[in-house]
All heavy atoms as an XYZ file, in Angstrom:
702
protein
N     -14.452      2.319      6.273
C     -13.721      1.078      6.159
C     -12.768      0.862      7.295
O     -12.080      1.831      7.647
C     -12.985      1.092      4.856
C     -11.975     -0.131      4.799
S     -10.786     -0.158      3.530
C     -10.286     -1.826      3.926
N     -12.708     -0.380      7.816
C     -11.709     -0.667      8.806
C     -10.505     -1.180      8.102
O     -10.512     -2.013      7.209
C     -12.212     -1.824      9.746
C     -13.395     -1.310     10.602
O     -13.424     -0.137     10.955
O     -14.293     -2.129     10.872
N      -9.334     -0.627      8.512
C      -8.095     -1.032      7.837
C      -7.566     -2.277      8.612
O      -7.951     -2.526      9.727
C      -7.002      0.140      7.945
C      -7.427      1.312      7.060
C      -7.720      2.487      7.703
C      -7.493      1.184      5.754
C      -8.094      3.589      6.925
C      -7.913      2.283      4.975
C      -8.148      3.493      5.572
N      -6.740     -3.051      7.951
C      -6.217     -4.295      8.624
C      -5.455     -3.902      9.913
O      -4.940     -2.826     10.094
C      -5.184     -4.784      7.555
C      -5.532     -4.138      6.248
C      -6.192     -2.847      6.602
N      -5.479     -4.923     10.791
C      -4.821     -4.651     12.147
C      -3.331     -4.369     12.026
O      -2.795     -3.667     12.832
C      -4.987     -5.882     13.032
C      -6.497     -6.106     13.418
O      -7.199     -5.085     13.438
O      -6.822     -7.233     13.684
N      -2.674     -4.864     11.022
C      -1.227     -4.664     10.864
C      -0.891     -3.298     10.303
O       0.283     -2.925     10.401
C      -0.561     -5.677      9.989
C      -1.116     -5.702      8.562
C      -0.536     -4.913      7.570
C      -2.122     -6.648      8.174
C      -1.063     -4.868      6.315
C      -2.561     -6.627      6.891
C      -2.020     -5.749      5.901
N      -1.827     -2.479      9.879
C      -1.563     -1.176      9.301
C      -1.673     -0.172     10.356
O      -2.720     -0.014     11.087
C      -2.581     -0.809      8.186
C      -2.485      0.566      7.670
C      -1.318      1.029      7.062
C      -3.525      1.439      7.813
C      -1.188      2.380      6.646
C      -3.416      2.798      7.383
C      -2.225      3.183      6.779
O      -2.174      4.493      6.319
N      -0.568      0.716     10.510
C      -0.625      1.802     11.476
C      -0.252      3.117     10.637
O       0.909      3.332     10.309
C       0.370      1.569     12.574
C       0.439      2.704     13.590
O      -0.073      3.751     13.294
N       1.125      2.441     14.673
N      -1.217      3.989     10.363
C      -0.894      5.181      9.605
C       0.160      6.034     10.199
O       0.804      6.811      9.437
C      -2.258      5.834      9.475
C      -3.154      5.260     10.521
C      -2.632      3.912     10.809
N       0.333      5.984     11.507
C       1.387      6.792     12.174
C       2.752      6.337     11.831
O       3.687      7.143     12.014
C       1.127      6.798     13.692
C      -0.220      7.304     14.163
C      -0.476      8.721     13.679
O       0.456      9.559     13.708
O      -1.608      9.000     13.155
N       2.902      5.113     11.307
C       4.280      4.632     10.983
C       4.651      4.965      9.509
O       5.785      4.769      9.198
C       4.273      3.147     11.221
C       4.158      2.810     12.693
C       4.291      1.390     12.950
N       5.759      1.060     13.119
C       6.204     -0.177     13.347
N       5.342     -1.158     13.529
N       7.483     -0.374     13.427
N       3.714      5.457      8.767
C       4.057      5.750      7.371
C       5.111      6.951      7.396
O       4.943      7.904      8.114
C       2.804      6.262      6.566
C       3.221      6.735      5.178
C       1.787      5.097      6.402
N       6.142      6.796      6.605
C       7.166      7.794      6.633
C       8.349      7.419      7.596
O       9.272      8.212      7.741
N       8.273      6.272      8.279
C       9.357      5.818      9.105
C       9.769      4.440      8.651
O       8.998      3.685      8.089
C       8.877      5.709     10.636
O       7.894      4.750     10.760
C       8.410      7.003     11.138
N      11.043      4.119      8.919
C      11.507      2.775      8.629
C      11.169      1.882      9.799
O      11.451      2.185     10.920
C      13.083      2.777      8.409
C      13.532      3.376      6.985
C      15.029      3.390      6.990
C      12.914      2.566      5.858
N      10.653      0.680      9.465
C      10.346     -0.275     10.483
C      10.223     -1.661      9.777
O      10.022     -1.747      8.631
C       9.053      0.073     11.204
C       7.864      0.092     10.401
C       7.020     -1.051     10.268
C       7.451      1.301      9.714
C       5.874     -0.976      9.450
C       6.285      1.254      8.920
C       5.555      0.168      8.767
O       4.421      0.178      8.009
N      10.382     -2.731     10.594
C      10.183     -3.998     10.075
C       8.658     -4.296      9.854
O       7.940     -4.216     10.813
C      10.754     -5.045     11.060
C      10.681     -6.534     10.564
C      11.627     -6.784      9.386
O      12.665     -6.186      9.257
N      11.206     -7.599      8.519
N       8.235     -4.577      8.693
C       6.771     -4.761      8.480
C       6.342     -6.031      9.132
O       7.099     -6.984      9.225
C       6.625     -4.787      6.999
C       8.006     -5.191      6.419
C       8.956     -4.641      7.410
N       5.018     -6.115      9.495
C       4.401     -7.246     10.088
C       4.056     -8.231      8.936
O       2.850     -8.390      8.690
C       3.283     -6.848     10.971
N       4.967     -8.812      8.368
C       4.721     -9.678      7.116
C       3.811    -10.892      7.456
O       2.823    -11.158      6.761
C       6.005    -10.128      6.516
C       6.727     -8.912      5.953
C       5.733    -11.126      5.394
C       8.174     -9.260      5.498
N       4.043    -11.562      8.615
C       3.282    -12.703      8.977
C       1.862    -12.327      9.227
O       0.875    -12.990      8.746
C       3.876    -13.498     10.207
C       2.967    -14.588     10.690
C       5.248    -13.973      9.825
N       1.617    -11.212      9.914
C       0.294    -10.735     10.209
C      -0.498    -10.339      8.979
O      -1.661    -10.654      8.734
C       0.318     -9.477     11.158
N       0.257     -9.721      7.961
C      -0.354     -9.317      6.719
C      -0.763    -10.608      5.959
O      -1.881    -10.595      5.353
C       0.601     -8.441      5.876
N       0.121    -11.589      5.947
C      -0.196    -12.852      5.217
C      -1.442    -13.569      5.861
O      -2.367    -13.960      5.170
C       1.003    -13.800      5.160
C       2.091    -13.203      4.257
C       0.594    -15.155      4.683
C       3.398    -13.882      4.319
N      -1.403    -13.629      7.171
C      -2.438    -14.299      7.887
C      -3.800    -13.588      7.574
O      -4.883    -14.211      7.349
C      -2.176    -14.414      9.307
C      -1.134    -15.456      9.614
C      -0.630    -15.471     11.077
O      -1.137    -14.569     11.881
O       0.122    -16.271     11.414
N      -3.814    -12.292      7.679
C      -4.983    -11.499      7.462
C      -5.476    -11.636      6.027
O      -6.659    -11.717      5.736
C      -4.847    -10.055      7.833
C      -6.163     -9.335      7.989
C      -6.090     -8.076      8.855
O      -5.173     -7.943      9.610
O      -7.045     -7.280      8.775
N      -4.523    -11.671      5.113
C      -4.813    -11.711      3.710
C      -5.419    -13.064      3.349
O      -6.272    -13.172      2.425
N      -5.092    -14.096      4.055
C      -5.537    -15.471      3.753
C      -7.033    -15.603      4.170
O      -7.682    -16.501      3.718
C      -4.696    -16.517      4.446
C      -3.352    -16.721      3.890
C      -2.441    -17.633      4.639
O      -2.705    -17.867      5.787
N      -1.435    -18.171      3.992
N      -7.497    -14.639      5.013
C      -8.943    -14.697      5.381
C      -9.804    -14.032      4.345
O     -11.018    -14.116      4.445
C      -9.068    -13.910      6.724
C      -8.301    -14.571      7.832
C      -8.325    -13.753      9.101
O      -9.042    -12.764      9.245
N      -7.456    -13.995     10.038
N      -9.234    -13.458      3.334
C      -9.945    -12.753      2.291
C      -9.990    -13.638      1.051
O      -8.955    -14.113      0.565
C      -9.345    -11.353      1.889
O      -9.234    -10.648      3.135
C     -10.177    -10.641      0.945
N     -11.213    -13.863      0.504
C     -11.312    -14.606     -0.742
C     -10.848    -13.732     -1.942
O     -11.296    -12.618     -2.113
C     -12.732    -15.065     -0.933
C     -12.935    -15.741     -2.238
N     -12.432    -17.046     -2.488
C     -13.534    -15.445     -3.390
C     -12.782    -17.420     -3.715
N     -13.485    -16.507     -4.267
N      -9.915    -14.246     -2.712
C      -9.467    -13.527     -3.876
C      -9.807    -14.270     -5.138
O      -9.647    -15.453     -5.222
C      -7.917    -13.385     -3.812
S      -7.404    -12.354     -2.403
N     -10.251    -13.517     -6.156
C     -10.521    -14.160     -7.469
C      -9.344    -13.975     -8.348
O      -8.579    -12.953     -8.217
C     -11.685    -13.399     -8.157
C     -12.993    -13.674     -7.433
O     -13.255    -14.862     -6.986
N     -13.760    -12.631     -7.204
N      -9.034    -14.851     -9.316
C      -7.937    -14.776    -10.147
C      -8.043    -13.475    -10.977
O      -9.135    -13.065    -11.374
C      -7.957    -15.984    -11.054
C      -8.840    -16.954    -10.359
C      -9.772    -16.124     -9.505
N      -6.925    -12.751    -11.245
C      -6.953    -11.449    -11.972
C      -7.437    -11.689    -13.354
O      -8.035    -10.757    -13.959
C      -5.538    -10.873    -11.931
N      -7.250    -12.845    -13.966
C      -7.674    -13.034    -15.341
C      -9.194    -12.853    -15.515
O      -9.663    -12.645    -16.595
C      -7.306    -14.435    -15.855
C      -8.012    -15.565    -15.172
C      -7.585    -16.892    -15.715
C      -8.296    -17.981    -15.056
N      -7.975    -19.337    -15.584
N      -9.991    -12.921    -14.402
C     -11.422    -12.736    -14.481
C     -11.865    -11.275    -14.248
O     -13.051    -10.993    -14.275
C     -12.098    -13.610    -13.384
C     -11.841    -15.088    -13.649
O     -11.659    -15.523    -14.802
N     -11.806    -15.879    -12.590
N     -10.898    -10.332    -14.021
C     -11.262     -8.985    -13.727
C     -11.784     -8.293    -14.982
O     -11.351     -8.444    -16.083
C     -10.035     -8.069    -13.275
C      -9.627     -8.530    -11.852
O     -10.276     -9.359    -11.200
O      -8.666     -7.922    -11.378
N     -12.938     -7.538    -14.766
C     -13.524     -6.780    -15.793
C     -14.185     -5.571    -15.138
O     -15.232     -5.806    -14.511
C     -14.555     -7.582    -16.610
C     -15.053     -6.785    -17.788
O     -14.429     -5.817    -18.284
O     -16.205     -7.053    -18.186
N     -13.660     -4.332    -15.191
C     -12.441     -4.032    -15.958
C     -11.186     -4.434    -15.202
O     -11.232     -4.630    -13.966
C     -12.505     -2.533    -16.104
C     -13.228     -2.068    -14.821
C     -14.188     -3.223    -14.556
N     -10.075     -4.391    -15.926
C      -8.751     -4.684    -15.285
C      -8.178     -3.330    -14.856
O      -8.163     -2.404    -15.595
C      -7.838     -5.380    -16.309
C      -8.398     -6.752    -16.711
C      -7.490     -7.394    -17.762
N      -6.166     -7.738    -17.242
C      -5.823     -8.965    -16.794
N      -6.646     -9.913    -16.983
N      -4.616     -9.145    -16.359
N      -7.752     -3.246    -13.607
C      -7.255     -2.016    -13.035
C      -5.772     -2.236    -12.527
O      -5.478     -3.175    -11.826
C      -8.138     -1.613    -11.862
C      -9.544     -1.275    -12.326
C      -7.510     -0.387    -11.153
C     -10.517     -0.997    -11.279
N      -4.878     -1.304    -13.011
C      -3.551     -1.398    -12.673
C      -3.169     -0.185    -11.799
O      -3.515      0.953    -12.146
C      -2.634     -1.310    -13.932
C      -1.145     -1.025    -13.708
C      -0.456     -2.287    -13.115
C      -0.509     -0.607    -15.025
N      -2.620     -0.426    -10.612
C      -2.115      0.665     -9.748
C      -0.617      0.787    -10.234
O       0.173     -0.134    -10.011
C      -2.179      0.294     -8.278
C      -1.470      1.272     -7.277
C      -2.050      2.642     -7.437
C      -1.603      0.757     -5.931
N      -0.298      1.939    -10.693
C       1.061      2.282    -11.201
C       1.679      3.239    -10.253
O       1.230      4.399    -10.111
C       1.055      2.851    -12.647
C       2.392      3.288    -13.257
C       3.285      2.087    -13.332
C       2.085      3.900    -14.593
N       2.758      2.803     -9.555
C       3.522      3.620     -8.634
C       4.789      4.080     -9.354
O       5.694      3.218     -9.677
C       3.819      2.982     -7.302
C       2.613      2.334     -6.572
C       3.106      1.450     -5.474
C       1.763      3.477     -6.059
N       4.942      5.355     -9.614
C       6.089      5.787    -10.315
C       7.158      6.397     -9.326
O       6.876      7.320     -8.632
C       5.691      6.926    -11.337
C       4.696      6.344    -12.316
C       6.858      7.477    -12.046
C       4.060      7.287    -13.309
N       8.348      5.858     -9.424
C       9.473      6.339     -8.667
C       9.163      6.421     -7.137
O       9.435      7.407     -6.502
C       9.975      7.636     -9.202
C      11.470      7.794     -9.133
O      12.126      6.796     -8.730
O      11.925      8.859     -9.440
N       8.567      5.357     -6.572
C       8.251      5.353     -5.195
C       9.403      4.912     -4.313
O       9.510      3.816     -3.842
C       7.010      4.367     -4.979
N      10.307      5.843     -4.119
C      11.554      5.537     -3.310
C      11.340      5.887     -1.875
O      10.749      6.967     -1.555
C      12.706      6.367     -3.946
C      13.066      5.957     -5.333
C      14.298      6.790     -5.833
O      15.158      7.070     -5.021
N      14.264      7.142     -7.128
N      11.968      5.057     -1.051
C      11.976      5.341      0.383
C      12.500      6.676      0.733
O      11.926      7.463      1.583
C      12.693      4.202      1.130
C      12.883      4.560      2.659
C      12.000      2.871      0.961
N      13.544      7.120      0.064
C      14.203      8.351      0.386
C      13.289      9.610      0.062
O      13.454     10.742      0.558
C      15.503      8.517     -0.400
C      16.723      8.731      0.500
O      16.553      8.512      1.724
O      17.740      9.103      0.046
N      12.296      9.400     -0.750
C      11.374     10.439     -1.029
C      10.380     10.636      0.153
O       9.887     11.761      0.370
C      10.558     10.191     -2.327
C      11.274     10.277     -3.621
C      10.729      9.658     -4.768
C      12.525     10.819     -3.670
C      11.445      9.764     -5.983
C      13.228     10.844     -4.872
C      12.652     10.304     -6.044
N      10.023      9.527      0.800
C       9.040      9.599      1.852
C       9.594      9.928      3.186
O       8.942     10.510      4.044
C       8.291      8.257      1.858
C       7.158      8.230      2.968
C       7.630      7.948      0.483
N      10.748      9.456      3.508
C      11.371      9.684      4.813
C      11.587     11.234      4.997
O      12.146     11.839      4.178
C      12.729      8.995      4.971
C      12.606      7.450      5.017
C      14.102      6.864      5.044
C      11.775      6.980      6.125
N      11.105     11.711      6.161
C      11.309     13.177      6.406
C      12.741     13.586      6.476
O      13.088     14.751      6.168
C      10.479     13.561      7.647
C       9.011     13.424      7.489
C       8.162     13.863      8.690
O       8.803     14.245      9.700
O       6.966     13.701      8.609
N      13.595     12.683      6.847
C      15.021     13.029      6.884
C      15.768     12.374      5.749
O      17.017     12.287      5.735
C      15.696     12.548      8.228
C      15.578     11.155      8.510
O      14.904     10.429      7.848
O      16.243     10.723      9.423
N      15.062     11.932      4.704
C      15.670     11.339      3.575
C      16.421     12.377      2.703
O      16.045     13.549      2.701
N      17.443     11.938      1.999
C      18.274     12.826      1.218
C      17.493     13.417     -0.036
O      17.877     14.486     -0.501
C      19.550     12.235      0.721
O      19.265     11.053     -0.079
N      16.423     12.741     -0.369
C      15.573     13.194     -1.523
C      14.124     13.470     -1.014
O      13.230     13.414     -1.826
C      15.528     12.125     -2.528
C      16.884     11.740     -3.178
C      16.703     10.497     -4.070
C      17.514     12.839     -3.912
N      13.984     13.923      0.263
C      12.632     14.149      0.798
C      11.822     15.048     -0.085
O      12.279     16.076     -0.636
C      12.759     14.754      2.155
C      11.450     15.139      2.765
O      11.003     16.260      2.663
N      10.713     14.156      3.314
N      10.550     14.653     -0.323
C       9.629     15.443     -1.032
C       8.492     15.947     -0.005
O       7.922     15.067      0.585
C       8.915     14.613     -2.118
C       7.827     15.399     -2.873
C      10.009     14.150     -3.145
N       8.363     17.191      0.113
C       7.324     17.672      1.025
C       5.945     17.170      0.695
O       5.535     17.116     -0.461
C       7.412     19.229      0.871
C       8.763     19.518      0.362
C       9.103     18.258     -0.508
N       5.235     16.649      1.644
C       3.895     16.027      1.413
C       3.901     14.570      1.074
O       2.885     13.973      0.942
N       5.078     13.958      0.836
C       5.171     12.587      0.436
C       4.577     11.593      1.430
O       4.032     10.615      1.091
C       6.575     12.217      0.092
N       4.793     11.921      2.733
C       4.169     11.013      3.779
C       2.658     10.933      3.637
O       2.120      9.846      3.658
C       4.599     11.468      5.208
C       3.924     10.698      6.307
C       6.116     11.340      5.391
N       2.106     12.147      3.519
C       0.617     12.137      3.394
C       0.190     11.487      2.038
O      -0.828     10.818      2.025
C       0.121     13.592      3.456
C       0.320     14.269      4.829
C       1.689     14.737      5.082
O       2.535     14.846      4.081
O       2.004     15.068      6.188
N       0.939     11.703      1.008
C       0.640     11.030     -0.258
C       0.690      9.595     -0.117
O      -0.191      8.838     -0.705
C       1.593     11.520     -1.411
C       1.343     12.968     -1.828
O       0.312     13.513     -1.504
O       2.283     13.502     -2.458
N       1.712      9.076      0.528
C       1.894      7.569      0.668
C       0.775      7.033      1.521
O       0.260      5.933      1.293
C       3.283      7.286      1.301
C       3.576      5.832      1.355
S       3.502      4.952     -0.270
C       4.858      5.759     -1.111
N       0.399      7.707      2.618
C      -0.750      7.323      3.432
C      -1.971      7.259      2.641
O      -2.718      6.294      2.754
C      -0.833      8.228      4.647
C      -1.849      7.756      5.673
C      -1.914      8.640      6.926
N      -0.627      8.667      7.631
C       0.025      9.739      8.020
N      -0.452     10.950      7.710
N       1.184      9.607      8.701
N      -2.258      8.261      1.834
C      -3.453      8.205      0.981
C      -3.422      7.051     -0.063
O      -4.430      6.384     -0.254
C      -3.622      9.493      0.226
C      -4.172     10.639      1.105
C      -4.534     11.860      0.276
N      -3.383     12.462     -0.337
C      -2.689     13.431      0.271
N      -2.995     13.886      1.491
N      -1.614     13.980     -0.344
N      -2.278      6.757     -0.556
C      -2.043      5.665     -1.524
C      -2.352      4.334     -0.898
O      -3.039      3.446     -1.395
C      -0.679      5.650     -2.176
O      -0.445      6.950     -2.793
C      -0.461      4.535     -3.088
N      -1.756      4.135      0.385
C      -1.960      2.850      1.030
C      -3.392      2.682      1.381
O      -4.013      1.579      1.207
C      -1.113      2.895      2.357
C       0.411      2.816      2.018
C      -1.512      1.789      3.290
C       1.329      3.115      3.177
N      -3.987      3.691      1.898
C      -5.449      3.622      2.310
C      -6.342      3.417      1.125
O      -7.370      2.748      1.187
C      -5.832      4.838      3.217
C      -5.079      4.757      4.528
C      -5.263      5.912      5.414
O      -6.075      6.751      5.169
O      -4.574      5.937      6.539
N      -6.058      4.060     -0.045
C      -6.836      3.836     -1.256
C      -6.677      2.383     -1.666
O      -7.700      1.770     -2.031
C      -6.240      4.730     -2.418
C      -7.050      4.559     -3.655
C      -8.146      5.164     -4.093
C      -6.718      3.588     -4.663
N      -8.552      4.734     -5.279
C      -7.686      3.742     -5.684
C      -5.734      2.612     -4.840
C      -7.736      2.913     -6.866
C      -5.703      1.845     -5.942
C      -6.735      1.989     -6.955
N      -5.506      1.824     -1.588
C      -5.318      0.436     -1.934
C      -6.076     -0.495     -1.028
O      -6.759     -1.429     -1.504
C      -3.838      0.055     -1.989
C      -3.524     -1.377     -2.394
C      -4.116     -1.690     -3.770
C      -2.034     -1.580     -2.384
N      -6.066     -0.220      0.235
C      -6.920     -1.096      1.152
C      -8.404     -0.973      0.773
O      -9.070     -1.995      0.832
C      -6.757     -0.652      2.636
C      -5.409     -1.093      3.216
C      -4.717     -0.321      4.064
C      -4.899     -2.421      2.999
C      -3.460     -0.684      4.626
C      -3.715     -2.880      3.513
C      -3.071     -2.000      4.339
N      -8.856      0.192      0.507
C     -10.255      0.349      0.182
C     -10.679     -0.234     -1.192
O     -11.751     -0.618     -1.383
C     -10.615      1.845      0.178
C     -10.813      2.412      1.557
C     -11.413      3.817      1.521
N     -10.676      4.785      0.692
C      -9.680      5.509      1.152
N      -9.259      5.447      2.407
N      -9.014      6.286      0.353
N      -9.705     -0.361     -2.154
C      -9.918     -0.825     -3.435
C      -9.282     -2.039     -3.811
O      -9.278     -2.469     -5.031
C      -9.539      0.290     -4.444
C     -10.445      1.571     -4.276
O     -11.624      1.541     -4.719
N      -9.916      2.553     -3.625
N      -8.695     -2.761     -2.916
C      -7.887     -3.927     -3.160
C      -8.665     -4.971     -3.953
O      -8.066     -5.769     -4.770
C      -7.277     -4.501     -1.911
O      -8.271     -5.001     -1.057
N      -9.892     -5.135     -3.707
C     -10.688     -6.212     -4.377
C     -10.838     -5.881     -5.885
O     -11.139     -6.733     -6.679
C     -12.057     -6.429     -3.717
C     -11.882     -6.967     -2.370
C     -13.282     -7.182     -1.758
O     -14.335     -6.880     -2.372
O     -13.279     -7.681     -0.586
N     -10.643     -4.588     -6.264
C     -10.871     -4.182     -7.660
C      -9.532     -4.074     -8.468
O      -9.544     -3.967     -9.614
C     -11.557     -2.894     -7.685
C     -12.932     -2.933     -7.035
C     -13.584     -1.553     -7.022
N     -13.540     -0.938     -8.327
C     -13.422      0.350     -8.413
N     -13.267      1.172     -7.449
N     -13.414      0.858     -9.698
N      -8.356     -4.046     -7.719
C      -7.051     -3.798     -8.391
C      -6.558     -5.223     -8.937
O      -6.462     -6.191     -8.186
C      -6.054     -3.268     -7.397
C      -4.665     -3.198     -8.006
C      -6.513     -1.895     -6.947
N      -6.297     -5.199    -10.202
C      -5.769     -6.396    -10.850
C      -4.297     -6.636    -10.670
O      -3.880     -7.704    -10.303
C      -6.186     -6.392    -12.405
O      -7.507     -6.086    -12.541
C      -5.758     -7.630    -13.076
N      -3.581     -5.616    -10.889
C      -2.046     -5.602    -10.714
C      -1.468     -4.354    -10.123
O      -2.240     -3.267    -10.144
C      -1.419     -5.787    -12.146
C      -1.668     -7.170    -12.672
O      -1.363     -8.168    -12.074
N      -2.183     -7.199    -13.898
N      -0.322     -4.490     -9.497
C       0.398     -3.299     -8.994
C       1.746     -3.383     -9.629
O       2.448     -4.356     -9.706
C       0.503     -3.373     -7.467
C      -0.835     -3.400     -6.826
C       1.380     -2.187     -6.971
C      -0.779     -3.623     -5.297
N       2.156     -2.192    -10.197
C       3.465     -2.100    -10.853
C       4.190     -0.873    -10.253
O       3.619      0.219    -10.221
C       3.263     -1.852    -12.371
C       4.544     -1.728    -13.241
C       5.381     -2.989    -13.126
C       4.127     -1.481    -14.677
N       5.347     -1.159     -9.690
C       6.136      0.003     -9.121
C       7.445      0.121     -9.873
O       8.054     -0.831    -10.342
C       6.406     -0.330     -7.687
């Protein structure tokens, strides 16, 4: 799968201003169905996803969190058409 142009896996784990306009523009090119039509309905539940856990110099740094976050982001890109809701 090709990831969106605005996604840079090397920036996961660093603070930066996200490319919101690019993400919106790229997202508008994708046809989305209303979630009420999903069968099955799939919820992505992110538990305690704090920035300080992911930053390598964060006060609550969790070893391996950068790689975990990268896998989560890439899983969501690969499965976004199937995910009904995201709850963090």
